[in-house]
N, C-alpha and C positions, 0 to 999 in steps of 0.2 A: 477577621484578619485584615488590617489596613496595609497600605503600601509600605509603611515603615516596618511592619512585622515581616512582610515578604522580603524586604531587603535584609533584615536582621537574620532571618532563616537562611538566606543565601550566603551571607557572610559567615554564619556558623559552619557552613560547609566549605569555607575557604575561598569564596569567590566574591569579587566586587560586582556591583550593579553597573555593568557597562552597556547593556542593551536597554532600549526604551520600553518600560513596562506600561503598555497602553492597551493591551488586549483584555476584554471582559470575558465572562463565561461563555457567551454565545460565540465570540470570535475564536476562542479556544476550540469549541466544538466544531465550528465551521471549517477550520483548516483541515481537521481529520475527515470530516464529512466530504470536503472538496476533493481530498486525495483518494478516498475510497471511491467516490463518484460513480454511482451506478450507471450513469450515462456514458462513462468511459469504458471500464472493464466489462460491465454488464452488456454493453452494446457491441464493442469491438471483439470481444471474446465469446459472444453468444454461441457461435458454432463449435467452440471447444467443448461445451457441455451438450448442446442439442444434437450434434452429430455423433454422439456415442450411442445412446439408447432412445433418443427422441424426447418426448415430453416429460417422461419420468425423471430425467436428469434435472429438470427445473422444478417440477411439482413435488418431488420427494428429495432429490439430492441437495437442492439449495437449502431447504430448511435444516437438514441434518448438519451441513457444514456451517450454517449460520449459528446454530446452537453451540457448536465447537468454538467458533470465533468469539462468541459472547464469553465463553469460559476463559479464553486467552486474554480477552480485553479486561475481564474482571480481575484476574491475577496481576496483569500489568498495572491496572489502576491502583491496586493496593500499594505496590512498591513506589509508584509515581507519587502517591500522596505522602509517603515517608521521605522521599528524596526528589523534590521538584526542581531539577536542574536541566539546563540545555544539555543535550547528549543522551539524556534519559537512560536507555538500556545499558549503555557503556558504563555509566556510573553505578547502576544497580549491580551489574555483574562484578564490578571491581570490589564493591563493598561486601557483597554476599559470598564471593568466592576467591577474591584476590585479583591483583592487577593483571595477571596473565589472562584470566577469564575475561576481564574487562577489555583488554587489548584485542583479543580475538573477536569479542562481541562487536566492538567498535568497527573493525574492518568488515565484518559480514554485514552489519547494518548500513555502513557507508556504501559498500559495493552494491548492496541490494537497493538502496535508494537511488543510486546513479542508474542502475539497470532499470528500475521501475520508471524513472523519468524518461529514459530512452524508449521504453515500451509504450508509455503514454503518448509521446510525441510521434513515434513511428505509427502507432495506432491511429492518431489524429490525421496524419498524412494519408494513410491508406483509406481512412473514412472519407476524407475530402476527395480522393481519387474516385472512390465509389460514387460519391455524390455527382461528380462531373460525368462519370460514365452513365449514371442513371439519367442525367439531364440530356446528354447527347444521344442516348439510346443504344450504346454499345460499351462493353467492358473495356477499360483502359489498362495498359501495362507500361507505365512510364519507366525510363531507364534509371539505374541506380543513382546517377549524378543528380537527377531532379529530387530524389528523396533526400540526398545529402544537403542540397541547397535549402530545401524546405525545413529540414531539421535545424540548420543554422538560423534561419529566419524565425522559426517558432520558438526555439529555445532561447535565442538572443532577446526576443521581446519579453519573455518571461523573466530573464535575468535583469533586464533594464528595470522592469517594474519592481523587482525585489531589491535592487541596489538603491532605490530611492526612498527607503525607510519603511518601517513596520506600519506606519499610519496608512500609507498608500496600499501596501500589501493587505492589510486588514480590511480595508474597504473592498478590495477585490474579492477576498475570500468570503467576507460577509455576504456580498452580493451573490457569489457563487453558491453559498449554502441555500439561500432563498431560490435561486434560479434552478438548481438541480431538483429541488423538491417540487417546484411549480411545473417544470417541463415534464418530469416523471409522472406527476399526477395527471396532467392534461393528456399526455401520451397514452397512459393506461386507460383513461376514460374514452379517448378517441378509438382505441383498439376495440374496446368492449362495445361501443356504440355502432361502429361500422362493421364489426366482426360478427354481428348477430346473423344466424343463430350460434350460440356458444357451443363449443365442443369440449366440455369440461373434462370428459373422460380421458382426453389426451394428456392431462397432467399426471396420470399414473399409468400411461400406456408405455410398455417396453417394446423395443424393436432393435434389431442388430443393424446399426448404420456404419459399421466399420467398412473400410475399403471403399470401392466405388459408390456404394449405396449412400455413403456420407461424404461424398466429394473427396475421398482419399485423405480426409483430415487425420484419421487413425488407421493404422495398418489392419488388414483383415484379421479378425479375431472371433473365435467361436464362443468364448466365455463371456456371456452377457453381463455377468456380475462384475467381472473385471472392467468391462467397458463402462458400466454404471459408476464404478469407483473412479475411473479416469475422468468422468464428468464432474467430479468434485473439484477439479482444477479451475472450473469457471468461477464458482463462489470463492474459492481460496484465493485466486488472483484478484478478484474484485474487492473482497473485504480485507484489504491490507492497507498499510499506511496510517493506521490509527495511532501509531507511536508519535505522530506529528504533534499531538497535544502535549506530549511530554517534552519534545524538542523545543517548543516555544514557551515552556513553563516560566523561564526567566523574563518573559515579556507579558506574562499573564498576571492580573491582579487576583489575590487570594488563591495562589497557585496550588497550595496543598489541598484545596477543596475543588476548585474549578478544573484542574487538570484531570483528575480521575473521572469527574463527571463528563468532561468532554470526550474522553476515550469511550466510556460506556455508551453515552447517548449517540455518538456517531455510528457505532457498530449496530446498536439495536435499530435505529431509524433506517440505516442503510439496508439491514437485513430484511426488514418488513417491506419498505418501499420497493426494494429491488425485487423481492419475490413477487409482489403484486404486479409490477411492471412486466417482468419476464413471463409470468403466468398469463397475462393478457395476450402476449404474443402467441403463446401455445394454444390458448383457448380459441383465438380468432383464426389460427392457421387453417386454411381450407384443405391442405393436403400435406401432412407431415413428411411423408416419404419423398415427395417432390421437393419440399423445402430442404430436406437433408441432402438431397443430391446436388444442391447448389453449393455445398461446402462452405467456404468463407463468405459467400454471398447469401447464405440462408436467411439471415434477418432482413436484408434488403428485399429479397424475394417476397417474404411474408408481408412486409410493410407495403410493398407495391400492390399485392393482391387485395389488401384490405382498405387502405386509406386512399382518399382522392388525391390526385397528383399535386394540387395546390397546397393541400394540408401537409402532405409528405415533405414537400420542399421546405415549408416553414419549420417542421420538426427537425429535419436534417441540419439546417442552419443553427437551430437552437442547441442541438446535441453537440455540434462542433464547437460552439462557444463554451459549453460546459467542459468539454475535454481540454480546451486551452487553459481554463482556470484550474483544472485538475493538475496540469503540469506546472502551472505557476505556484500552486501551493506546495507541490513536491520540491521545487527549488528552495522554497522557504525552509522546509523541514530538513532537507539534506545539507543546506548551508549551515544550519545551526549545529548539526552533527559534526561537520568539519570544524567549525569554530570551537566547539567544546573539546573535541579530541586534540586539536592543535594547542589549545590553552593549557593542556596538561602534557604537551611535548610528545604527542603520539604520532605526528605526521612529519614527513620531510618539509622543510621550510616552515616549521610551526610558528616561529616568531613572526613571520610575514603573514601567515594565514589567520592568525588570531586577532589581527588588527581590526578595529571597528572604525568605519568611515564617518564622514560628517553627518550622515543621517542616522547615526547610532545603529547601523546595520553592518554585519560582517560582509562587506561588499566583495572583498577579495575571495572569500569562501564561496560566495554566490557565483562568481565568474568561473572559478575552478570547477564547481559542480556542473555548470552548463557545458563547459568545454569537454569534460570527461564523458558526459552523456552523449554528446555528439560523436566523439571518437568511438565510444562503445557501439553506437548504431552503425558506424562505418565498418567496424571489425566484424560484427555479425548482424547484417541487415535483415535477417529472417525474424519476423515478428514473434513467432511461436517460441523460438529459442530465447529471445530477449525476455519474453514473458516468464518462461519457466525458470531462467536464471534468477530473475528478480524475486519470484515466489520462494525459491529455495533459500537464497541468501537472507531474505527478510525473516522467514520463519525460523531459520537457524538462530538469527539474532534475537528472536522472540523467545525461543525455547531455552536458551542458555540461562538468562536470569531467572526464568520461571523454574527451571530445574534446580538452580542454586537456592532460590527462595524457598522452594518446597523442602529442601534439606535443612536450611537454616531456621525456618520459621518455628518460633517457640523454643528454640535452643540457643543458637548464637544470635538470632535476630529477634529481639523482643520489643524494641521501641518502634511503634507504628505511627503513621500519620492519622489525621482525623477521619479519613475514609478507609474502611477496612471490611473484610468479609467474615472475620471471626473464624470459627471452626471449619467453615466451608473452604477456606483458602487452600489447605493442603490437598484435599481430594480434587479440587478444580485444577490445581497445579499439575497433579499427576495426569489428569485427563488431557490437559493442554500439551504436556510433553509427549504422551503417546500419540495424540492426534497429529502433532507437528511432524513427528518421525514418519508417520504414515503418509502424509501429504508430500514430504520431501522425497520419499521413495517413489511415489506415483509420478512425481514431476521429472524423474530421470528415466522413465520407461520410453521405448520407442514410440513416436519418432523424435522424442526430445532427449535421446541418449547422449547427444553432444553436451547437454547440461551436466551429465555425470563427469565428463572429462574436465569441464570448466571447474566444477566443484573440487575434483581431485587435485587439479593443478593449483587451485587457490589454497587448499589445505597444506599441500607440500610447501608452497611458497611462504605461507605464514609460519609454519614450523621451522623452516630453515632461517627465516628472518629473526624469529624470536630467540631460538637457541644459538643463532649466529652472533648475538650481541645485544639485540634489542631488550632482552631480559634485564641486562645491567643498566642500559641507558634510559629506559622508560620509567619515570617515577610513578606514574599513575596519579589519580586524584588524591594527593597526600592527606589533606586535612579530613576528607571524608573517611579514608581508611583509618586514620588515627582516632577519629571520633567513634567509629564503629568498634575499634579494638577497645577503647575505654569503656564502652557500654557492656562488653562481654568479659572485661577483666575480673578475675575472682576477687 
């Protein structure tokens, strides 16, 4: 498929080629790999998993959730191959279930992307604070206003890079893809080298680290199996954002083929590299009970016990750089979601938001995403709450088109793209839906019960808005819907 065919496919779905189609297959993969970023979620949220039951949360829990994430990615990839447009999940839900489903999916995906951007950058700030605290030899607790100023600076730089065109953004995310893999590989090797003798048995060792034993990350809990399940939130949060490959499909060459490949490859490589890296932390840990007692500083404590100070400093700087690029790639993905939704009239000030700037980039959408992420981090500055809200909203946006696709597959939905799973699609879709519901439920348990109220308020607001008039005003992706109806007409 050449660039002309990409453009004709896009036009057949009712859209002009407004964005610059410069991304190749690696670049499409790299943006999802950069957002997943095992050096971001895997590092900053390490304690979320480890302080549940210890090493088993990594050794056993991570691979289990990684297999589930692969199923979600595979079903997403099949739909992305059939409908390679910016906005991704929003279009798929509209086509497979109607414009109401698409409208709801768009809002959950957009809010999830804004929340995950806030989580990434707050996590980066806290990581930098931990670095400085390690350097001066005492933990630091800066006031909230410093975090707000840091969020403005970090997110503003990411927005500036995005506003200056996909060529510059692609260079950053391509570098990020290589950088993440290189740093994760070297960090894993260093932990295994300096962490000898290895304590491999700690990868399947269960302990109850709820309450003070785990730095009060989780409330006291006698049910070890529930604690083990709570540890699933670490890989669930880390392995998200792979829908970015779909969001930039209008900027990708051979999008119907390279977009699904980017989704699948980013998840598989992140799952494997992430497990090896985190497993090296557990294997090298000299005392898992003492590490768990450190709570949010569990990983810092392990690294300090194992690595020489000079090498630890090099790795901390390298990890912080990877986390910055993770946020930069998230701005790219979220801004394309805003652009696509506004193009179909789904947002306030849609005519303004859908405008493409001189660099063939939706620069207005870029700045709106950046501002919303900063405001969200001010409203709820607590990292764990931001993280859980982002996980819940993103997985809801993942599960809606998967659920609709599972129902429509082989019945109303018969025309597939060049990348498909065949008979495996429907059972994998069912597994994805069940798993997503389970993860969403886990994400709303204490101490993250505030996420339940955020979700409930969001659902009520969306229902009132939809039935209050948006149902009549919102046209949805018209030509996509008409094309789909013509395919299933008797």
